[in-house]
C-alpha positions as CSV (number, residue, x, y, z in Angstrom):
1,R,266.1,157.1,192.6
2,V,266.6,160.7,193.7
3,A,264.1,161.7,196.4
4,V,263.5,164.7,198.6
5,M,262.8,163.7,202.2
6,A,260.1,165.9,203.7
7,S,258.7,165.5,207.3
8,P,257.4,162.0,208.2
9,S,253.8,163.2,208.1
10,L,254.2,164.3,204.5
11,G,256.1,161.2,203.3
12,Q,258.3,161.0,200.3
13,H,257.9,163.1,197.2
14,L,259.8,162.7,193.9
15,I,261.7,165.6,192.4
16,P,260.1,166.6,189.0
17,S,261.9,164.7,186.2
18,S,263.2,167.9,184.6
19,F,265.4,168.5,187.6
20,V,266.7,165.0,188.2
21,H,269.9,165.3,186.1
22,K,270.8,168.6,187.8
23,A,270.1,167.2,191.3
24,R,272.2,164.1,190.5
25,K,275.1,166.3,189.3
26,N,275.0,168.6,192.2
27,V,274.5,166.2,195.1
28,S,278.2,165.7,195.6
29,E,278.7,169.4,195.6
30,L,276.7,169.9,198.7
31,T,279.6,168.9,201.0
32,E,282.2,170.9,199.0
33,P,283.4,174.3,200.3
34,K,281.7,176.0,197.3
35,H,278.3,175.3,198.8
36,A,276.9,178.7,199.8
37,G,274.4,177.5,202.4
38,W,270.7,177.2,202.4
39,G,268.4,180.1,201.7
40,E,265.8,181.4,204.1
41,V,262.3,183.0,203.9
42,V,262.1,186.5,205.4
43,V,258.8,188.4,205.9
44,I,258.8,192.2,206.3
45,K,255.4,193.6,207.1
46,D,254.3,197.2,207.9
47,A,257.7,198.6,206.9
48,A,258.1,202.4,206.8
49,F,259.1,202.8,203.2
50,D,259.4,206.5,202.7
51,V,261.5,208.1,200.0
52,L,264.8,208.9,201.7
53,E,266.0,212.4,201.6
54,E,268.9,212.9,199.2
55,A,271.3,215.7,198.6
56,P,269.9,218.4,196.3
57,H,270.6,217.4,192.7
58,H,270.0,220.0,190.1
59,K,269.1,218.6,186.7
60,L,270.5,220.2,183.6
61,G,268.1,222.2,181.4
62,E,268.1,222.3,177.6
63,L,270.8,225.0,177.3
64,Y,273.2,223.6,179.7
65,A,272.8,220.0,178.5
66,T,273.1,221.0,174.8
67,S,276.2,223.2,175.6
68,I,278.1,220.3,177.2
69,C,277.8,218.0,174.2
70,G,277.3,220.8,171.6
71,N,280.8,222.2,172.1
72,D,282.2,219.0,170.9
73,I,280.0,218.4,167.9
74,T,279.9,222.1,166.7
75,G,283.6,222.6,167.3
76,S,284.4,219.8,164.8
77,C,283.8,222.2,162.0
78,F,287.2,223.7,162.6
79,F,289.0,220.5,161.4
80,V,286.2,218.8,159.4
81,T,285.7,221.6,156.9
82,G,289.2,221.5,155.6
83,A,289.2,217.7,155.6
84,I,286.0,217.5,153.5
85,L,287.3,220.0,151.0
86,S,290.7,218.3,150.6
87,A,289.0,214.9,150.1
88,A,286.1,215.8,147.9
89,G,286.9,219.1,146.3
90,I,283.8,220.6,144.6
91,F,281.7,217.7,145.9
92,A,282.4,218.6,149.6
93,P,278.8,219.8,150.2
94,V,277.5,216.4,149.1
95,G,279.6,214.6,151.7
96,A,278.3,217.1,154.4
97,I,274.7,216.5,153.3
98,L,275.1,212.7,153.5
99,A,276.6,213.1,157.0
100,A,273.7,215.3,158.1
101,C,271.2,212.7,156.8
102,T,273.0,210.0,158.7
103,L,272.9,212.0,161.8
104,W,269.1,212.6,161.3
105,L,268.6,208.9,161.3
106,Y,270.6,208.5,164.4
107,R,268.6,211.2,166.1
108,W,265.6,208.8,166.1
109,V,267.8,205.8,166.9
110,Y,269.1,207.5,170.1
111,T,265.7,208.8,171.0
112,E,264.1,205.4,171.1
113,A,266.9,203.6,172.8
114,V,267.7,206.1,175.5
115,T,264.1,207.0,176.4
116,A,263.5,203.3,176.8
117,L,266.5,202.9,179.0
118,P,267.2,206.3,180.4
119,F,270.4,205.6,182.3
120,N,274.0,206.8,181.9
121,G,276.3,204.7,179.8
122,G,275.1,205.0,176.2
123,I,275.5,201.8,174.2
124,Y,276.9,200.0,177.4
125,N,273.6,200.7,179.1
126,I,271.5,199.4,176.1
127,L,273.5,196.2,175.8
128,L,273.5,195.7,179.6
129,N,269.7,195.6,179.7
130,T,269.1,193.6,176.6
131,V,271.8,191.0,176.1
132,R,272.4,188.0,178.4
133,S,276.0,188.8,179.0
134,K,277.2,191.7,181.1
135,K,280.8,191.1,179.9
136,V,279.8,191.8,176.3
137,A,278.4,195.2,177.3
138,G,281.6,195.9,179.4
139,L,283.9,195.1,176.5
140,V,282.0,197.2,174.0
141,A,282.1,200.1,176.5
142,T,285.9,200.1,176.1
143,L,285.4,201.5,172.6
144,T,283.5,204.5,174.1
145,M,286.3,204.9,176.6
146,L,288.9,205.0,173.8
147,S,286.9,207.6,171.9
148,Y,286.7,209.8,174.9
149,I,290.5,209.5,175.6
150,A,291.3,210.2,172.0
151,T,288.9,213.2,171.9
152,T,290.5,214.7,174.9
153,V,294.1,214.3,173.7
154,V,293.4,215.4,170.1
155,S,291.2,218.4,171.2
156,A,293.8,219.5,173.7
157,I,296.7,219.3,171.3
158,S,294.7,221.0,168.5
159,A,293.8,223.8,170.9
160,G,297.4,224.2,171.8
161,Q,298.4,224.5,168.1
162,Y,295.7,227.2,167.6
163,M,297.1,229.1,170.6
164,I,300.6,228.9,169.1
165,S,299.4,230.1,165.7
166,I,297.7,233.1,167.4
167,A,300.8,234.0,169.3
168,D,303.1,233.7,166.3
169,P,301.4,233.3,162.9
170,N,304.7,233.8,160.9
171,P,306.3,230.9,159.0
172,K,308.9,229.0,161.1
173,D,312.1,227.0,160.7
174,Q,312.5,223.5,162.0
175,H,314.1,224.6,165.3
176,T,311.2,227.0,166.0
177,R,308.6,224.3,165.2
178,D,310.3,222.0,167.7
179,V,310.1,224.7,170.4
180,D,306.5,225.4,169.5
181,N,305.7,221.7,169.8
182,E,307.0,221.7,173.3
183,H,304.7,224.6,174.1
184,V,301.8,222.8,172.5
185,I,302.4,219.9,174.9
186,Y,302.4,222.2,177.9
187,I,299.2,224.0,176.8
188,A,297.5,220.6,176.2
189,I,298.5,219.3,179.7
190,A,297.4,222.6,181.3
191,L,293.9,222.3,179.6
192,I,293.5,218.7,180.8
193,V,294.4,219.6,184.4
194,A,292.2,222.8,184.4
195,F,289.1,221.0,183.2
196,A,289.7,218.1,185.6
197,I,289.6,220.7,188.4
198,L,286.5,222.3,187.0
199,K,284.8,218.9,186.8
200,L,285.6,218.2,190.4
201,F,283.7,221.3,191.4
202,G,280.5,219.8,190.1
203,M,278.3,219.3,187.1
204,S,276.4,222.6,187.5
205,E,279.5,224.7,187.6
206,S,280.9,222.8,184.5
207,A,277.6,223.4,182.7
208,V,277.7,227.2,183.3
209,V,281.2,227.4,181.8
210,A,280.3,225.1,178.9
211,A,277.2,227.3,178.1
212,G,279.3,230.4,178.0
213,M,281.8,228.8,175.6
214,F,278.9,227.5,173.5
215,I,277.2,230.9,173.1
216,F,280.5,232.6,172.2
217,H,281.2,229.9,169.6
218,L,277.9,230.2,167.9
219,T,278.2,234.0,167.9
220,T,281.6,233.7,166.2
221,M,280.3,231.3,163.6
222,A,277.3,233.6,162.9
223,I,279.7,236.6,162.3
224,L,282.0,234.5,160.1
225,W,278.9,233.2,158.1
226,V,277.6,236.7,157.5
227,S,281.1,237.9,156.5
228,A,281.5,235.1,154.0
229,V,278.0,235.7,152.5
230,V,278.6,239.4,152.1
231,Y,282.0,238.7,150.5
232,C,280.3,236.5,147.9
233,I,277.7,239.1,147.0
234,M,279.9,242.2,146.9
235,P,281.7,243.2,143.7
236,H,285.5,242.9,143.8
237,G,287.5,244.9,141.2
238,E,286.5,244.0,137.7
239,H,284.2,241.4,139.1
240,G,280.6,242.4,139.5
241,V,278.0,241.1,142.0
242,F,278.6,237.4,142.6
243,G,281.5,237.6,140.1
244,K,284.2,236.5,142.5
245,M,282.0,233.6,143.7
246,V,281.4,232.4,140.1
247,E,285.2,232.6,139.4
248,N,286.1,230.6,142.4
249,L,283.5,227.9,141.8
250,K,284.7,227.5,138.2
251,F,288.3,227.2,139.3
252,N,287.5,224.7,142.1
253,A,285.5,222.5,139.7
254,E,288.4,222.4,137.2
255,Y,290.8,221.8,140.1
256,T,288.8,218.8,141.3
257,F,288.4,217.2,137.9
258,Q,292.1,217.5,137.0
259,D,292.8,214.5,139.3
260,H,290.6,212.3,137.1
261,T,289.2,210.4,140.2
262,P,285.7,209.0,139.9
263,V,283.0,211.3,141.1
264,L,281.5,208.6,143.4
265,S,284.9,208.1,145.0
266,D,285.2,211.8,145.8
267,M,281.7,211.8,147.3
268,V,282.4,208.7,149.5
269,M,285.7,210.2,150.7
270,G,284.0,213.4,151.5
271,F,281.3,211.6,153.4
272,A,283.8,209.6,155.4
273,S,285.6,212.9,156.3
274,A,282.3,214.6,157.2
275,M,281.4,211.9,159.6
276,L,284.1,213.2,161.9
277,G,282.0,216.3,162.2
278,V,279.2,214.4,164.1
279,S,281.6,213.3,166.9
280,G,280.0,214.2,170.2
281,F,276.5,213.3,169.2
282,E,276.8,210.2,171.5
283,S,277.9,212.2,174.5
284,S,274.4,213.3,175.6
285,A,273.4,209.6,176.1
286,N,276.3,209.2,178.6
287,F,275.0,211.8,181.1
288,V,271.2,211.5,180.5
289,E,270.5,211.0,184.2
290,E,271.9,214.5,184.8
291,Q,269.3,216.0,182.4
292,A,265.8,217.1,183.3
293,E,262.8,215.2,182.0
294,G,262.3,215.7,178.3
295,V,265.6,217.4,177.7
296,F,267.5,214.5,176.0
297,P,265.5,214.5,172.7
298,K,265.9,218.3,172.6
299,T,269.7,218.0,172.9
300,L,269.7,215.6,169.9
301,R,267.5,218.0,167.9
302,N,269.7,221.0,168.7
303,M,272.9,219.3,167.9
304,W,271.6,218.0,164.6
305,V,270.4,221.4,163.5
306,A,273.7,223.1,164.5
307,V,276.0,220.7,162.9
308,T,273.9,220.5,159.7
309,I,273.9,224.3,159.2
310,L,277.6,224.8,160.1
311,N,279.2,221.9,158.2
312,I,277.1,222.3,155.0
313,S,277.1,226.1,154.9
314,F,280.9,226.5,155.6
315,S,281.8,223.8,153.0
316,V,279.8,225.8,150.4
317,L,281.2,229.2,151.5
318,C,284.8,228.0,151.4
319,L,284.2,226.9,147.8
320,C,282.6,230.2,146.9
321,C,285.2,232.5,148.7
322,T,288.5,230.7,148.3
323,K,290.5,228.6,145.8
324,L,291.2,225.0,146.7
325,D,294.9,225.2,145.8
326,E,295.3,228.1,148.3
327,L,293.0,226.5,150.9
328,K,294.5,223.0,151.1
329,P,297.8,224.2,152.7
330,E,295.6,225.9,155.4
331,A,293.2,222.9,155.7
332,D,293.9,222.6,159.5
333,Y,293.0,226.3,159.9
334,S,290.4,226.5,157.1
335,L,287.8,228.6,158.9
336,A,290.5,231.0,160.2
337,Y,291.7,231.3,156.7
338,L,288.2,232.0,155.5
339,G,287.9,234.8,158.0
340,K,291.1,236.3,156.8
341,V,290.0,236.2,153.1
342,T,286.5,237.6,153.8
343,A,287.2,240.3,156.5
344,G,290.9,240.5,157.2
345,D,293.3,239.5,160.0
346,W,291.0,240.7,162.8
347,L,288.4,238.0,162.0
348,K,291.1,235.4,161.5
349,L,292.3,236.2,165.1
350,W,288.8,236.1,166.4
351,V,288.1,232.7,164.8
352,S,291.4,231.3,166.1
353,I,290.6,232.4,169.6
354,D,287.1,230.8,169.3
355,A,288.7,227.6,168.0
356,F,291.0,227.4,171.0
357,I,288.1,227.9,173.4
358,V,285.7,225.4,171.8
359,L,288.3,222.8,171.3
360,A,289.2,223.2,174.9
361,A,285.5,222.8,175.8
362,A,285.5,219.4,174.0
363,V,287.9,218.3,176.8
364,L,285.1,219.1,179.3
365,T,282.6,217.1,177.3
366,S,284.9,214.1,177.5
367,Y,285.2,214.5,181.3
368,V,281.4,214.6,181.7
369,G,280.8,211.6,179.3
370,I,283.4,209.4,180.9
371,G,282.2,210.3,184.4
372,G,278.7,209.1,183.6
373,L,279.9,205.9,181.9
374,A,282.4,205.0,184.6
375,S,279.9,205.6,187.4
376,R,277.4,203.2,185.8
377,M,280.0,200.6,185.1
378,G,281.3,200.9,188.7
379,G,277.8,200.3,190.1
380,D,277.5,197.2,187.9
381,R,280.8,195.8,189.2
382,V,282.3,196.1,185.7
383,L,284.8,198.6,187.2
384,P,285.7,199.0,190.9
385,M,282.9,200.3,193.1
386,A,284.9,203.5,193.8
387,F,284.1,204.7,190.3
388,M,280.5,205.1,191.4
389,T,280.8,206.2,195.0
390,R,283.6,208.7,194.4
391,D,283.3,211.0,191.3
392,Q,286.9,212.1,191.9
393,V,288.3,208.7,191.0
394,P,287.3,208.5,187.3
395,T,288.1,212.2,186.8
396,I,291.6,212.1,188.2
397,L,292.4,208.7,186.6
398,F,291.1,209.8,183.2
399,G,293.1,213.0,183.4
400,A,296.3,211.2,184.2
401,I,295.8,208.7,181.3
402,C,295.3,211.6,178.9
403,I,298.4,213.5,180.1
404,A,300.4,210.3,179.7
405,L,299.1,209.9,176.2
406,V,299.9,213.6,175.3
407,L,303.5,213.0,176.4
408,S,303.8,209.6,174.6
409,V,302.6,211.0,171.2
410,N,304.9,214.1,171.7
411,G,302.3,216.5,170.5
412,N,301.5,214.7,167.2
413,S,297.9,213.6,167.4
414,Q,297.4,212.4,163.8
415,K,297.5,208.6,164.5
416,L,295.4,209.0,167.6
417,G,292.9,211.0,165.6
418,A,292.5,208.1,163.2
419,C,292.1,205.7,166.2
420,Y,289.3,208.0,167.5
421,T,287.6,207.8,164.1
422,F,287.6,204.0,164.2
423,A,286.3,203.8,167.7
424,F,283.6,206.4,167.2
425,L,282.3,204.8,164.0
426,V,282.2,201.3,165.5
427,V,280.3,202.6,168.5
428,M,277.8,204.3,166.1
429,I,277.3,201.0,164.2
430,L,276.9,198.9,167.3
431,F,274.4,201.4,168.7
432,A,272.1,201.1,165.7
433,M,272.4,197.3,165.9
434,S,271.6,197.4,169.6
435,L,268.3,199.0,168.8
436,F,267.3,195.8,166.9
437,V,268.1,193.8,170.1
438,L,266.1,196.3,172.1
439,Q,263.1,196.0,169.8
440,T,263.1,192.2,169.8
441,K,264.1,191.5,173.4
442,R,262.3,194.4,175.1
443,P,259.3,195.2,172.8
444,K,257.0,196.1,175.7
445,L,259.4,198.6,177.4
446,P,257.8,202.0,177.4
447,R,259.6,204.6,175.2
448,A,259.1,208.0,173.6
449,M,258.8,206.5,170.1
450,Q,259.4,203.3,168.1
451,N,261.3,203.3,164.9
452,N,260.7,201.3,161.7
453,P,263.6,198.8,161.5
454,V,264.6,200.4,158.2
455,I,265.9,203.5,160.1
456,P,268.6,201.8,162.2
457,A,269.5,199.5,159.3
458,L,270.1,202.4,157.0
459,A,271.9,204.3,159.6
460,A,274.3,201.4,160.4
461,L,274.9,200.9,156.6
462,L,275.9,204.5,156.0
463,V,278.3,204.5,159.0
464,L,279.7,201.2,157.9
465,I,280.6,202.8,154.5
466,A,282.3,205.6,156.3
467,L,284.2,203.1,158.6
468,I,285.4,201.0,155.6
469,T,286.6,204.1,153.8
470,S,288.4,205.4,156.9
471,I,290.1,202.0,157.4
472,V,291.3,201.9,153.8
473,S,292.6,205.5,154.0
474,N,294.4,204.9,157.4
475,A,295.3,201.2,157.2
476,S,298.7,201.9,158.7
477,V,297.0,203.1,161.9
478,L,295.2,199.8,162.6
479,P,298.1,198.3,164.7
480,V,298.1,201.5,166.9
481,F,294.3,201.3,167.3
482,A,294.6,197.6,168.2
483,L,297.3,198.4,170.8
484,Y,295.2,201.1,172.6
485,W,292.0,199.1,172.5
486,G,293.9,196.0,173.7
487,V,295.1,197.8,176.8
488,L,291.6,198.9,177.7
489,L,290.3,195.4,177.1
490,F,293.0,194.0,179.3
491,V,292.2,196.4,182.2
492,V,288.4,196.1,182.1
493,G,288.4,192.4,181.2
494,G,290.9,191.7,184.0
495,F,288.5,193.2,186.6
496,M,285.4,191.5,185.2
497,Y,287.2,188.1,185.3
498,R,289.0,188.8,188.5
499,L,287.2,185.9,190.4
500,K,288.1,183.3,187.8
501,L,291.7,184.7,187.8
502,V,292.0,184.4,191.5
503,Q,290.5,180.9,191.5
504,F,292.9,179.8,188.8
505,L,295.9,181.2,190.7
506,A,294.7,179.4,193.9
507,H,294.4,176.2,191.9
508,L,297.9,176.6,190.6
509,A,299.1,177.3,194.2
510,R,297.5,174.1,195.4
511,L,299.1,172.1,192.6
512,C,302.6,173.5,193.2
513,R,302.4,173.0,197.0
514,C,305.3,175.5,197.2
515,C,303.3,178.6,198.0
516,P,300.4,179.3,200.3
517,S,297.0,179.3,198.6
518,G,295.0,180.4,201.7
519,Y,295.2,184.1,200.9
520,L,294.0,183.5,197.3
521,E,291.1,181.3,198.6
522,R,290.1,184.0,201.1
523,S,290.2,186.6,198.3
524,S,288.0,184.4,196.2
525,R,285.4,184.1,199.0
526,R,285.6,187.8,199.8
527,I,284.8,188.7,196.1
528,R,281.8,186.4,196.1
529,Q,280.5,187.7,199.5
530,E,281.2,191.4,199.1
531,A,277.7,192.0,197.6
532,S,274.6,190.1,196.9
533,V,272.0,190.8,194.3
534,V,268.2,191.2,194.3
535,Y,265.7,189.9,191.8
536,F,262.1,191.3,192.0
537,T,259.5,188.8,191.0
538,K,255.7,189.2,190.6
539,S,254.9,185.6,190.0
540,A,255.9,182.0,190.8
541,N,257.1,181.4,187.3
542,I,259.9,178.9,187.8
543,C,261.1,179.2,184.3
544,R,261.7,182.9,184.7
545,L,263.2,182.4,188.1
546,N,265.6,179.9,186.7
547,K,266.6,182.3,184.0
548,A,267.3,184.9,186.6
549,L,269.5,182.5,188.6
550,M,271.4,181.5,185.4
551,Y,271.9,185.1,184.6
552,V,273.4,185.8,188.0
553,R,275.7,182.8,187.9
554,Q,276.9,183.8,184.5
555,N,277.4,187.5,185.1
556,E,277.8,188.3,188.8
557,D,280.6,187.3,191.2
558,T,278.3,186.5,194.1
559,D,277.0,183.6,196.0
560,H,273.9,185.2,197.5
561,V,270.7,186.0,195.7
562,R,267.6,187.5,197.3
563,V,264.3,186.9,195.4
564,V,262.0,189.7,196.5
565,H,258.2,189.7,196.2
566,V,256.5,193.0,197.1
567,F,252.8,192.6,198.0
568,E,249.9,194.7,199.2
569,D,247.5,191.9,199.8
570,E,248.4,188.4,201.0
571,K,245.7,186.9,198.9
572,R,247.6,188.0,195.8
573,I,250.9,186.3,196.7
574,P,251.7,183.4,194.3
575,K,251.0,180.3,196.2
576,N,253.9,178.3,194.6
577,L,256.6,180.9,195.1
578,V,258.1,179.3,198.2
579,S,258.2,175.9,196.5
580,C,259.8,177.3,193.3
581,V,262.5,179.3,195.1
582,G,263.2,176.3,197.3
583,I,263.7,174.0,194.3
584,L,266.1,176.5,192.8
585,D,268.0,176.9,196.0
586,T,268.6,173.1,195.9
587,I,269.5,173.0,192.2
588,Y,272.2,175.7,192.6
589,P,274.2,174.8,195.8
590,S,276.9,177.4,195.0
591,V,274.3,180.2,195.4
592,K,272.3,180.9,198.5
593,V,268.8,181.9,197.4
594,D,266.7,183.8,199.9
595,L,263.0,184.7,199.5
596,M,261.8,188.0,200.9
597,F,258.2,189.0,201.2
598,I,257.8,192.7,201.6
599,Q,254.5,194.4,202.3
600,G,254.2,197.6,200.4
601,T,253.9,199.1,197.0
602,F,256.7,198.4,194.5
603,G,258.4,201.6,193.5
604,P,261.4,204.0,194.2
605,A,260.8,204.0,197.9
606,V,261.0,200.2,198.2
607,I,264.1,200.1,196.1
608,Q,265.8,203.0,197.9
609,N,265.1,201.6,201.4
610,L,266.1,198.0,200.3
611,S,269.4,199.4,199.0
612,V,270.1,201.1,202.3
613,K,269.1,198.2,204.5
614,L,270.9,195.5,202.6
615,G,273.8,197.5,201.3
616,I,273.1,196.6,197.7
617,P,273.2,199.4,195.1
618,P,270.2,199.6,192.8
619,N,272.5,198.6,189.9
620,L,272.5,195.1,191.3
621,M,268.8,194.9,191.6
622,F,267.2,193.1,188.7
623,I,263.6,193.1,187.4
624,T,261.5,191.8,184.6
625,C,260.9,194.2,181.7
626,P,258.4,196.7,183.0
627,T,255.4,197.8,180.9
628,S,253.7,200.4,183.1
629,Q,253.5,204.1,182.4
630,E,252.7,204.9,186.0
631,F,255.2,207.3,187.6
632,N,256.3,204.9,190.4
633,R,256.8,202.0,188.0
634,R,258.5,203.7,185.0
635,L,262.1,202.5,184.6
636,E,263.6,206.0,184.8
637,N,262.1,206.3,188.3
638,L,263.4,203.0,189.6
639,K,266.8,204.2,190.7
640,G,268.8,202.4,188.0
641,V,267.6,198.8,188.3
642,R,268.6,196.4,185.6
643,V,266.3,194.6,183.2
644,I,267.4,191.0,182.7
645,T,264.3,189.1,181.5
646,G,261.7,189.9,178.9
647,Y,258.0,190.7,179.4
648,E,255.6,187.7,179.4
649,E,251.9,187.4,180.1
650,E,252.0,186.3,183.8
651,D,248.5,184.9,184.0
652,A,248.7,182.9,180.9
653,L,251.9,181.3,182.0
654,E,250.6,180.6,185.4
655,E,247.6,178.7,184.1
656,S,248.7,177.1,180.9
657,V,252.5,176.8,180.6
658,M,254.0,176.2,184.0
659,M,253.0,172.8,185.6
660,S,251.7,173.5,189.0
661,F,252.2,170.5,191.3
662,A,250.2,172.2,194.0
663,D,247.1,171.6,191.9
664,L,247.6,167.8,191.6
665,N,245.2,165.6,193.5
666,M,247.4,163.5,195.7
667,G,244.7,162.3,198.2
668,D,245.0,158.7,197.1
669,K,248.6,158.6,198.5
670,G,247.4,159.6,201.9
671,L,249.0,163.1,201.7
672,P,247.3,166.3,202.8
673,S,245.7,168.3,200.1
674,P,248.2,170.8,198.8
675,G,245.6,173.5,198.6
676,R,245.3,173.3,202.4
677,S,249.1,173.2,203.0
678,L,250.8,175.5,205.5
679,A,252.1,177.6,202.6
680,T,248.7,178.6,201.3
681,G,245.6,180.1,202.7
682,E,242.4,178.3,203.6
683,D,240.9,178.9,200.2
684,G,244.0,177.7,198.4
685,A,244.7,181.1,196.9
686,G,247.6,183.2,198.0
687,V,250.1,182.5,200.8
688,S,249.3,182.7,204.5
689,I,252.2,184.7,205.9
690,S,251.0,183.8,209.4
691,A,251.1,180.1,208.6
692,L,254.7,180.4,207.3
693,L,255.8,182.2,210.4
694,A,254.0,179.8,212.8
695,A,255.5,176.7,211.0
696,G,259.0,178.1,211.2
697,V,259.3,178.2,207.4
698,A,259.9,182.0,207.6
699,R,261.2,184.5,210.0
700,A,259.9,188.1,210.5
701,E,261.8,191.3,210.4
702,E,260.6,194.7,211.3
703,W,262.1,197.5,209.4
704,G,261.8,200.9,210.8
705,R,263.2,204.1,209.4
706,D,266.6,203.7,210.9
707,S,267.1,200.0,211.7
708,S,266.5,196.5,210.7
709,T,265.7,194.3,213.6
710,P,264.6,190.6,213.5
711,V,261.6,190.1,215.8
712,A,260.9,186.4,215.3
713,G,263.3,183.7,216.6
714,A,262.4,181.2,213.9
715,S,265.0,180.7,211.3
716,G,263.1,179.5,208.3
717,G,264.8,178.1,205.3
718,F,264.9,175.8,202.3
719,G,266.9,173.0,203.9
720,V,266.1,169.4,202.7
721,S,267.7,166.0,202.8
722,V,268.6,164.6,199.5
723,E,268.8,160.8,199.2
724,L,270.7,159.1,196.4
725,G,270.7,155.3,196.6
726,E,272.1,154.4,200.0
727,T,273.6,157.9,200.5
728,S,271.9,160.7,202.4
729,V,273.4,164.2,202.5
730,P,272.0,166.3,205.3
731,S,271.0,169.8,204.7
732,G,271.6,171.3,208.1
733,N,268.1,172.9,208.2
734,T,265.2,170.7,207.5
735,G,262.4,172.7,209.0
736,G,261.6,175.3,206.4
737,L,260.8,173.8,203.1
738,S,259.7,170.4,204.3
739,A,256.6,171.5,206.1
740,G,255.4,174.3,203.9
741,A,256.9,174.3,200.4
742,L,257.3,170.6,199.8
743,G,253.8,170.0,201.0
744,S,252.5,171.2,197.7
745,L,255.3,169.4,195.8
């Protein structure tokens, strides 16, 4: 028989049968070093929870936010237009239209997902707050990292190639091309370094530069568009009005059909190529915290309108103004060639300069996106904490990796571009699938809109078609993609599993007996003790509390959990909360579980002050799925807390699902009525904080604005004595739970 020994006056009470097997398994662990110690009950009343002053943080408006991500997605027309025409011929506009329709679907997918969870990180943030494994979210985030790295390298090299073509547009021999390739590498490295320095100056300064580039690019595209339309309309020699356009369209149709490839195949190939033109659409979700309220959906709308107009119209205009056999050799510089045909060398030069500028701006987009993602992952302990506290760390490290990659590919970005295609399309598919998880796991989470499941399903299907087509077309690049992704998985996975790795090495050291294991064991303890986590609870739902503890044990390298209940009125404190937390503290000896009662109103001020007092970042504070639309309770205003459990009807669970031992009539055993125990008020409803303090179950702390000072000498806790047969394992502190919490048990 497993029994919990309470004070002599309360007698002996059996553990509920559902916990017997866990107690039996864990009794022997109480004396092992992994036992983290018994938790305690802390009461904080009349705390001064004011919103702390922060450094001024200017949010980005619609123009600046759109410019940062818009340079990437609108700049893609320089290389996508030629790719679509080469792949689909006369059917190129069909591929561009399908890509625009796909992006229209993703506009609503991103709107719902990101407005429900408005934090940096994109798909990483969605998975982190919906799935039970933080490691899954971290490993998926490596695909986003790979896409940003590839975007930076490919854009920098392409910009360098445009710069060389501007400086010397004449045909070159092999030796001259080799020399030019060296210059391309130097230009690419210079761009990566320059935008790293700009990013270090701050987000606002970067946004101003991005806005200037974006406006210049759209102006150039408008001039090129007008020039091409006028060229189609004007008569040329023996051709009358629209005569040249009709001639080119007839030739391009014959040129396309001479290959005798199926029409559907041409359309699918054109669609797969056109999907490269939507790269950058996901970037806005990775710095959503830097955007003003309501700006994010507008950035999605603006990007969709811009890329739809540019990619469709220029694929049509190229077919109307040029012949495919002449355009294909110039596919990499298709828009510059279009400018030369329609207006002359001056417009070709202008378009080439614009291409250099906007491709360089795509490097800045990558810096901003990777900065937001790395900061979020650093706060969640998926990456080192320095990635969140010091913005310079991810910026400098990212720049160094990109420079090394530029040197390793020796200025040839073709294979890396295919790797980017794979990573980007996989991320898009997973984002649509993650929306299904969000709708099923967090259905009550407030959001700007809720999609019909058909929208994400159709979006994922279309992108899957593009991904399969790209893999078939670039099958030889798959080993390169696996290599790059494998390196990122190794780095990120190594940090996430660092505790298990250190423990494994320490175990090997003890077995070998030839090398000291003390340092490794100290490192293991330091990792577990470097930061605790907080779980905010509204009720004494032991099922949900147990889920929270299981989540922490599975995902966080810590041995200390603080369960926090914020109350305004003592009468509304769940009367079984002390008992439930005490049971869980006993079940999980490797985790110290504290219970904190904080008087106040739950909101940003409590989270902010708790983070400062305890030294725990808001990323490591967990909550149940919120449902309130009130300003102080909306998720975007809660400083980045993580949602780890779904919404449930609290009152229904309290009364009908969870068995409340405090309501059992145990008077026939000579025990005091649980409704009158020290843990509850005189009316049996709520918790008497004064009784907990007087009985030594809890200790009081007074939190002012600048300090945290204990004012009560009592050191309350959950210590119990567990008796198994003839063996009794002392707890070390038997005063806390026995008098108050176990009275109701």
